[in-house]
C-alpha positions as CSV (number, residue, x, y, z in Angstrom):
1,X,0.0,0.1,0.0
2,X,3.0,2.3,0.9
3,X,4.5,1.7,-2.4
4,X,1.4,2.5,-4.3
5,X,1.2,5.8,-2.3
6,X,4.7,6.3,-2.9
7,X,4.4,5.8,-6.8
8,X,1.2,7.9,-7.0
9,X,3.1,10.8,-5.4
10,X,6.1,10.5,-7.6
11,X,3.8,10.2,-10.7
12,X,1.8,13.3,-9.6
13,X,5.1,15.2,-8.9
14,X,6.3,14.3,-12.3
15,X,3.0,15.5,-13.9
16,X,3.2,18.7,-11.8
17,X,6.7,19.4,-13.1
18,X,5.7,18.8,-16.7
19,X,2.7,21.0,-16.4
20,X,4.8,23.8,-14.9
21,X,7.3,23.7,-17.9
22,X,4.4,23.8,-20.2
23,X,3.0,26.9,-18.4
24,X,6.3,28.6,-18.8
25,X,6.3,27.9,-22.4
26,X,8.8,24.9,-22.7
27,X,7.9,22.5,-25.7
28,X,8.0,19.0,-24.7
29,X,9.5,17.5,-27.8
30,X,12.8,19.3,-28.3
31,X,16.2,18.1,-29.7
32,X,19.4,20.0,-29.7
33,X,22.3,19.3,-32.2
34,X,25.9,20.6,-32.6
35,X,26.2,21.8,-36.1
36,X,29.6,23.1,-36.1
37,X,32.0,22.9,-32.8
38,X,35.9,22.8,-32.9
39,X,37.8,23.4,-29.7
40,X,40.1,26.5,-29.9
41,X,37.5,27.9,-32.7
42,X,34.8,30.2,-32.6
43,X,31.3,29.7,-34.6
44,X,29.1,32.5,-35.0
45,X,26.4,34.6,-36.6
46,X,24.1,32.6,-38.7
47,X,21.7,35.7,-39.0
48,X,24.7,37.7,-40.8
49,X,24.6,35.0,-43.7
50,X,21.5,33.0,-44.7
51,X,19.3,30.0,-44.7
52,X,18.1,27.9,-47.7
53,X,16.0,24.6,-47.8
54,X,14.8,22.2,-50.3
55,X,12.6,19.7,-48.5
56,X,14.8,18.1,-45.8
57,X,18.2,19.5,-47.4
58,X,19.2,22.7,-45.3
59,X,22.1,25.0,-46.0
60,X,23.2,27.7,-43.6
61,X,26.0,30.1,-43.4
62,X,28.1,31.3,-40.6
63,X,31.5,32.6,-39.4
64,X,34.4,30.5,-38.1
65,X,37.4,32.1,-36.5
66,X,39.8,31.7,-33.6
67,X,38.7,31.9,-30.1
68,X,40.4,34.5,-27.9
69,X,39.3,35.5,-24.3
70,X,38.5,39.2,-24.6
71,X,36.7,39.3,-21.1
72,X,33.0,39.8,-20.5
73,X,30.5,41.6,-22.8
74,X,32.6,40.7,-25.9
75,X,32.5,38.5,-28.7
76,X,35.8,36.4,-27.7
77,X,36.8,36.3,-31.5
78,X,40.5,36.9,-32.4
79,X,40.2,39.9,-34.4
80,X,44.1,39.7,-35.6
81,X,43.4,36.0,-37.1
82,X,41.4,34.9,-40.0
83,X,37.9,34.8,-40.4
84,X,36.4,32.1,-42.6
85,X,32.9,32.3,-44.1
86,X,31.4,28.8,-43.9
87,X,28.2,26.6,-44.9
88,X,26.7,23.8,-43.0
89,X,24.6,21.5,-44.9
90,X,22.1,18.7,-43.7
91,X,20.4,16.2,-45.9
92,X,18.1,14.8,-43.2
93,X,16.3,17.8,-41.8
94,X,18.9,19.0,-39.4
95,X,20.1,16.0,-37.4
96,X,23.5,15.4,-39.3
97,X,25.6,18.2,-40.6
98,X,28.6,18.4,-42.9
99,X,30.6,21.7,-42.9
100,X,31.7,23.2,-46.2
101,X,34.2,25.8,-47.2
102,X,33.2,27.4,-50.4
103,X,36.7,29.0,-50.8
104,X,38.2,25.6,-50.7
105,X,36.0,24.3,-53.5
106,X,37.6,26.7,-55.7
107,X,34.4,28.0,-57.5
108,X,32.7,30.5,-55.4
109,X,34.4,32.0,-52.5
110,X,31.9,34.1,-50.4
111,X,34.5,36.5,-49.2
112,X,34.1,40.4,-49.7
113,X,36.6,41.4,-52.3
114,X,39.5,43.2,-51.2
115,X,37.9,44.0,-47.8
116,X,38.8,43.0,-44.4
117,X,35.9,40.6,-43.0
118,X,33.5,41.8,-40.3
119,X,35.1,40.1,-37.1
120,X,38.6,38.9,-38.3
121,X,41.2,39.3,-41.1
122,X,40.5,38.5,-44.4
123,X,41.9,35.0,-45.6
124,X,44.8,34.7,-47.6
125,X,44.9,31.0,-48.2
126,X,42.5,30.9,-51.2
127,X,42.3,33.4,-54.4
128,X,39.5,36.0,-53.3
129,X,37.3,36.4,-56.3
130,X,37.2,39.8,-58.1
131,X,33.8,41.6,-58.4
132,X,31.8,40.4,-61.7
133,X,29.3,42.3,-63.7
134,X,25.7,41.6,-62.9
135,X,23.8,39.0,-65.0
136,X,20.2,38.3,-65.1
137,X,19.2,35.8,-62.3
138,X,16.3,33.4,-62.4
139,X,14.9,33.6,-59.0
140,X,12.4,31.0,-59.6
141,X,15.1,28.5,-60.4
142,X,14.2,25.6,-57.8
143,X,17.7,25.0,-56.8
144,X,18.5,29.0,-56.1
145,X,20.3,30.0,-53.2
146,X,21.0,33.9,-53.0
147,X,23.2,35.8,-50.4
148,X,23.8,39.2,-49.7
149,X,26.9,40.5,-47.7
150,X,27.9,43.7,-46.1
151,X,31.7,45.2,-45.3
152,X,30.4,47.5,-42.4
153,X,27.6,47.4,-39.8
154,X,27.2,51.1,-40.0
155,X,26.5,51.0,-43.8
156,X,29.4,50.3,-46.2
157,X,29.3,48.5,-49.5
158,X,27.0,45.4,-50.1
159,X,27.5,42.5,-52.4
160,X,25.4,39.5,-53.6
161,X,26.3,35.9,-54.8
162,X,23.8,33.4,-56.2
163,X,24.0,29.8,-56.9
164,X,21.8,27.3,-59.1
165,X,23.1,24.2,-57.7
166,X,21.9,24.6,-53.9
167,X,25.0,26.4,-52.9
168,X,28.0,24.1,-54.2
169,X,29.0,26.6,-56.6
170,X,28.3,30.3,-56.6
171,X,28.3,33.3,-58.9
172,X,29.6,36.6,-58.0
173,X,30.3,38.8,-56.2
174,X,28.3,41.7,-57.7
175,X,28.0,45.0,-56.0
176,X,24.5,46.2,-54.8
177,X,24.1,50.2,-55.4
178,X,23.6,52.1,-52.1
179,X,20.5,53.8,-53.8
180,X,21.4,57.2,-52.3
181,X,21.9,55.9,-48.8
182,X,24.8,56.6,-46.5
183,X,25.9,53.0,-47.0
184,X,24.2,49.5,-46.5
185,X,24.7,46.9,-43.9
186,X,23.1,44.0,-46.0
187,X,22.3,40.5,-44.7
188,X,20.4,38.0,-46.5
189,X,16.6,38.6,-46.4
190,X,14.5,38.4,-49.8
191,X,11.1,37.7,-51.4
192,X,10.8,36.2,-54.6
193,X,7.9,37.9,-56.9
194,X,8.7,36.0,-60.0
195,X,11.5,34.7,-62.2
196,X,13.1,38.3,-62.7
197,X,11.7,40.1,-59.7
198,X,12.7,40.1,-56.1
199,X,12.4,42.1,-53.2
200,X,15.5,42.7,-50.6
201,X,15.0,43.9,-47.2
202,X,18.2,45.5,-46.1
203,X,19.8,47.9,-43.1
204,X,20.9,51.3,-44.4
205,X,23.0,53.9,-42.5
206,X,20.9,56.6,-40.9
207,X,21.6,60.2,-42.0
208,X,24.2,60.3,-39.3
209,X,25.9,57.6,-40.9
210,X,25.3,55.0,-38.1
211,X,23.4,51.8,-38.1
212,X,20.4,51.8,-39.0
213,X,17.3,52.0,-40.6
214,X,15.4,49.5,-42.5
215,X,14.4,49.7,-46.2
216,X,13.3,47.5,-49.0
217,X,14.7,47.6,-52.6
218,X,13.7,45.5,-55.7
219,X,14.8,44.4,-59.2
220,X,12.5,43.7,-62.1
221,X,15.3,42.4,-64.5
222,X,16.7,39.5,-62.4
223,X,19.2,41.9,-60.5
224,X,20.9,43.8,-63.2
225,X,19.1,46.9,-61.6
226,X,17.9,47.8,-58.3
227,X,15.4,50.6,-57.1
228,X,14.3,51.9,-53.7
229,X,10.9,51.1,-52.8
230,X,10.4,52.5,-49.3
231,X,11.6,53.0,-45.8
232,X,10.0,50.6,-43.2
233,X,9.2,52.9,-40.3
234,X,10.5,56.2,-39.4
235,X,14.3,56.9,-38.9
236,X,14.8,55.8,-35.3
237,X,16.9,57.4,-32.5
238,X,18.3,54.2,-31.7
239,X,18.2,51.7,-34.4
240,X,16.1,49.5,-36.6
241,X,18.2,46.6,-38.1
242,X,18.4,43.1,-39.4
243,X,15.0,42.8,-41.0
244,X,13.3,39.1,-41.2
245,X,10.4,39.0,-43.7
246,X,7.6,36.6,-44.7
247,X,4.9,37.0,-47.6
248,X,1.6,36.7,-46.5
249,X,-0.6,37.1,-49.6
250,X,0.0,38.6,-53.3
251,X,0.2,41.9,-51.6
252,X,0.9,41.5,-47.9
253,X,4.2,41.2,-46.3
254,X,5.2,41.0,-42.4
255,X,8.6,42.4,-41.4
256,X,10.1,42.0,-38.1
257,X,13.3,43.9,-37.0
258,X,15.7,44.1,-34.3
259,X,15.2,47.4,-32.4
260,X,17.1,49.5,-29.8
261,X,15.6,52.9,-28.2
262,X,17.9,53.9,-25.2
263,X,18.2,50.9,-22.8
264,X,15.3,49.0,-24.4
265,X,16.0,46.2,-26.6
266,X,13.0,44.5,-28.4
267,X,11.7,43.1,-31.8
268,X,9.5,45.6,-33.7
269,X,6.9,44.6,-36.7
270,X,5.6,46.2,-39.8
271,X,3.2,45.0,-42.3
272,X,2.3,46.0,-45.8
273,X,-0.8,45.6,-48.0
274,X,0.4,47.3,-50.9
275,X,3.3,45.1,-51.7
276,X,5.8,47.4,-49.8
277,X,4.9,50.8,-50.9
278,X,3.6,51.8,-47.5
279,X,3.9,50.1,-44.1
280,X,1.8,50.2,-40.8
281,X,3.3,49.6,-37.3
282,X,2.1,46.6,-35.4
283,X,2.3,45.6,-31.7
284,X,5.8,44.6,-30.6
285,X,6.2,40.8,-30.9
286,X,8.9,40.8,-28.2
287,X,9.1,43.7,-25.7
288,X,12.5,42.5,-24.2
289,X,15.4,40.6,-25.9
290,X,17.6,41.3,-22.9
291,X,20.9,43.0,-24.4
292,X,19.5,42.4,-27.9
293,X,19.2,39.9,-30.6
294,X,17.5,39.8,-34.1
295,X,14.4,38.0,-35.3
296,X,14.2,35.0,-37.6
297,X,10.6,33.9,-39.1
298,X,9.1,31.4,-41.3
299,X,5.4,30.9,-42.5
300,X,4.6,27.4,-41.5
301,X,2.6,25.1,-43.8
302,X,-0.6,25.8,-41.7
303,X,-0.4,29.6,-42.7
304,X,0.8,30.5,-38.9
305,X,4.0,32.4,-38.5
306,X,6.8,31.1,-36.5
307,X,9.4,33.8,-34.8
308,X,12.7,32.7,-33.2
309,X,15.0,35.1,-31.3
310,X,17.8,34.9,-28.8
311,X,17.3,36.3,-25.1
312,X,20.6,37.7,-24.1
313,X,21.1,38.0,-20.1
314,X,23.7,39.7,-18.5
315,X,26.8,37.7,-17.4
316,X,26.5,38.7,-13.9
317,X,22.7,37.7,-13.9
318,X,23.4,34.4,-15.4
319,X,26.4,34.0,-12.9
320,X,24.1,34.5,-9.9
321,X,21.2,32.6,-11.1
322,X,19.0,35.6,-11.5
323,X,18.4,35.0,-15.5
324,X,19.2,32.7,-18.4
325,X,20.4,33.2,-21.9
326,X,17.7,31.6,-24.2
327,X,16.6,30.7,-27.3
328,X,13.1,31.2,-27.6
329,X,9.9,31.1,-30.1
330,X,6.7,32.8,-30.6
331,X,3.6,32.0,-32.7
332,X,1.2,34.2,-34.6
333,X,-2.0,32.9,-36.0
334,X,-3.2,36.3,-37.3
335,X,-0.4,37.4,-39.5
336,X,1.6,39.0,-36.9
337,X,-1.2,41.1,-35.1
338,X,-0.7,39.1,-31.9
339,X,1.7,36.6,-30.6
340,X,1.6,33.7,-28.4
341,X,3.6,33.2,-25.3
342,X,7.5,32.7,-25.5
343,X,8.3,29.0,-26.2
344,X,11.7,28.3,-24.3
345,X,13.6,26.3,-26.7
346,X,16.6,26.0,-24.5
347,X,17.9,28.2,-21.5
348,X,21.2,26.7,-20.8
349,X,23.3,29.5,-22.2
350,X,26.5,30.3,-20.1
351,X,26.7,33.7,-21.4
352,X,25.3,36.6,-23.4
353,X,27.0,35.7,-26.8
354,X,24.3,33.8,-28.2
355,X,21.5,33.9,-30.8
356,X,21.4,35.4,-34.4
357,X,19.1,32.7,-35.5
358,X,17.7,31.4,-38.7
359,X,14.8,29.2,-39.2
360,X,13.1,27.0,-41.6
361,X,10.2,24.1,-41.4
362,X,11.1,20.8,-42.5
363,X,8.8,18.5,-44.6
364,X,7.3,16.9,-41.6
365,X,6.3,20.3,-40.1
366,X,8.9,20.3,-37.3
367,X,10.8,23.7,-37.1
368,X,14.7,23.9,-37.4
369,X,16.2,26.8,-35.8
370,X,19.9,27.6,-36.4
371,X,22.0,29.9,-34.4
372,X,25.0,30.3,-32.2
373,X,25.6,29.4,-28.6
374,X,27.7,28.8,-25.7
375,X,27.1,26.3,-22.6
376,X,29.2,25.2,-19.5
377,X,29.1,21.7,-20.5
378,X,30.9,22.4,-23.9
379,X,33.5,25.2,-22.7
380,X,34.0,28.7,-23.6
381,X,34.1,28.4,-27.3
382,X,30.9,29.4,-29.4
383,X,29.4,26.7,-31.6
384,X,26.6,26.6,-34.2
385,X,23.6,24.9,-32.9
386,X,20.3,23.5,-34.4
387,X,17.2,23.0,-32.2
388,X,14.5,20.7,-33.7
389,X,11.0,20.9,-32.3
390,X,7.3,20.5,-32.9
391,X,5.3,23.7,-32.9
392,X,2.1,23.5,-30.9
393,X,-1.1,22.8,-32.6
394,X,-3.7,25.6,-33.3
395,X,-5.5,26.3,-30.3
396,X,-2.8,25.5,-27.9
397,X,-0.9,28.6,-28.1
């Protein structure tokens, strides 16, 4: 009898713990995978590159450099050593990954020509491609990968590359015009309109030359020429950068951005009903991202929007057990007007230097989020990770 009572108490306790975690927004079916980890090296910032998927084949870009302890509140990336722009590819929906170096392949090095890299030193072990003249791109090619890169976060030059074989070989770099702005801090975010039409969402320098303000530009001739469409929101006192977009309908687009105003770090949102000519501000999907992180979005097969972001807690709060650095997600069932509670995908970050996600949905409906991370079990190095999870069904948000 006592054993039965004890078993019932244990069972009730376990159920209570599961219910508590669910109430706090922790999904029950989560798989965390190391995509790239190398002792003594630093893997970072998928959001600065791009993600592409063809069914369960996923390709994502990231930076690889040498780890160096530079103290708290810093990216511990040795800026006096080489930075490599790498690709990670999975053929099984995100469980197993292979690392690719496009520079080593010898046909499509994704390095900004004649410029220092964003965090480290430009590589000298391969021949850096010289700029090429724009050729008309088929944006509807089923195996297309298209990426845009920057030279300066405050708005320098921007370049793009494209591939017709799922990122194995690349054409480029082609310089993107600044369109009258104080420079462009370009990261990959685009919406294909047709074979020759594509809309790019970019961060431009503000009138004072600092980052940043979000705009959208378009091409009608496969990328040979680009034209300014509109600013997305007024010029902020702080910044609005790193847009993430999804198309809602033929004329509707939702864009979320990384925001900072004074001490506040959050994610803002805008929508358009006239294909990017005018924009309406929406309620913030996320009011607090800690010390700041960009959004990543995907429109799911059932029409809902999944938003993934990092929450960067202060190192002192993490050490004292007052906060955790997390990878989180929210879901919208009404095209970004309102959002669910935050789902905590993982909360074992050992410092603030995490996040910068990219996200796709694989063929079975599971969400695959890519980001960089650090945890105590692994060590001080940052690494690229993936979280694979089942989004909640409609009505259980």
